Every structure is written in C-alpha cells, then in structure tokens.
N, C-alpha and C positions, 0 to 999 in steps of 0.2 A: 636197472632198467634204463632204456635209452632216453636221454633228454637232449633236446635241441632248443637253444635259447638265442634269440636275436636281440640286438641292441644297436643304438646309434641313430635311430630315426629322429625326426624332428621337423620343425618349420624352417624353411629357408626361402630366400628370395630367388626368383628366376636368375639363372646365371651362376648361382652359388654351388657349393659342393657339400657332400656328406660322405661319411665312411660308415657303412654298416658292418657290424661284426656278428658272428655266429659261433657259439661254443657248443660242441657236441660231446656228450659224456655217455658212458655205458656201452660204448662200442669201440672197435679197433679202427680208429679214424682213417688210417691209410688203406683200409680195405674198402672204403666208400668213395664213390664219385659224389660230388656235392653240387648243388644248384641253388640259384635264387629265382623265385617266382614273385609275381605281384598281382594284386587284384584291386582295381579301382572300383569305386561305388557304381553299382549297376552294370558292371562288366564282368566278363569271365576271367578266369585265372590265366595269366600269361607267363610263359617262360622267359626269363630275362638273360640268364647266363648259366653256364655250367663249367665245371673244372674236373679233370680226371683225377684218379687216386694220387698220382705223383705230382700233379700240377702241370704236367707237360702238355696237356691239350686243354684248350679253352674254346668256348663258342659263345657268341653273343647274338641276341635278337637284333634285327635290323634297326629297330626303334631306338636302341641304345648304343649301337656300334660306334666306336670312336669317342664316346663320352664316359664309358664305364669300364672298369678293370676289375676282374675277379682274381682273387689269389687265396692261397691257403698256407697255413703253417702247421704241418703235421706233428711237429714236436709239441705244439700247444693245443692241438685239437681245435683249431680255429679256422674259420672261413671269413673272408672279407669281400666287400663290394665297395670300391671307390667310385663315387658318382660325381662327375663334374658337369659344368654347363647345364645344370638342371633346368627343366622346362615344366610349366604347369601341368602338362600331360603326363609327367612322371609321378604325379600325386597318386598314391596307392598304399595299401598295406603290403609290405614286403616280407616274404617268407623264405626261410632257409630250409632245405630238405636234403636228406641223405639217402643214397642208393647203394646197396651192397653190389659189388661188381667183381666177378672173378676173372673177367676177360682182360684184354690189354689196356693200353693207355687211351681210354675213350670215355666220353660222356655224351649225354643228350638231355636237353630239357624237354624233349618231346616224351611225355609220359606213356606214349604207346610204344616207345623204343626202350625206355629205361624206367623201371618201377621205383618209386620213392616211397618207402613205407614209413619213414620218419620225418616229421614236420615240426617246425616250431610254431609258436603262437602268433608270430608276426610282429613287425615294428612299423609304425606309421611314418610315412614320408609325405609331407605336404609342401608343395612349392607354390609360392604366391607370385602373382604377375606384377 
C-alpha cells in the first residue's frame, strides 16, 4: 500500500531555515508529480509548491517564492522542501502529496488541475517572531 511520510518540521525563529523531507513508498515514485501543501489554524489548505516527475518543472506560490526550494531524489523516493527566511505567517501543518501523472513534465498544486490521491499525515512548522 502507498505510504507518504513527512519529517523535518519544528520550531524556528523568524529568519531561520528548515528542510522538510517526504518519503513515499508503495508506488513508482518517478511516475508521480509531487507537491507540498500547508494549512494554518483556522485557514484553508494552501498549495505551496510542486515538482514534476523528472524534477524538471517546479512551481511556487507567490507567498513563498524566492524563499523556498522544492527538490526530489527519485533514486531514494524522497521529496524535499528547503525553506529559508521563514516568517511567522509560514506557521502551519505541512503536507506532502503524490499525484499520478501520465503526461509530460508538468505539475500543479491546484487540485482542480491535478488530483492528489495520496497524502501524508503532515509535519508541523512553527515560526516564532
């Protein structure tokens, strides 16, 4: 069965950095586009970033652009999110998700455009001011 597990969250001061990791098992990892989402208390889920199957295409939400880098290691079935210059408004539960994709080198964190059937349980990121 498919399992998606996030790690790397924690408490960090504003301006600090964190690297989130996600390990997916039970699937052919390089057949899947991958994405990070987040949900802050009292707010809806927000797409943060996505990466295509090969890693050749990446997209970022405006709220994190320039501060965050998504990457993947298909040999290790791993997805990463390097977050720098963290702000208190980045505080949220961060989720990794996998989308099977038979098309080209493309991804979207808009779930109306790309369906993500597999999700992790989340890792908490808290940024103190």
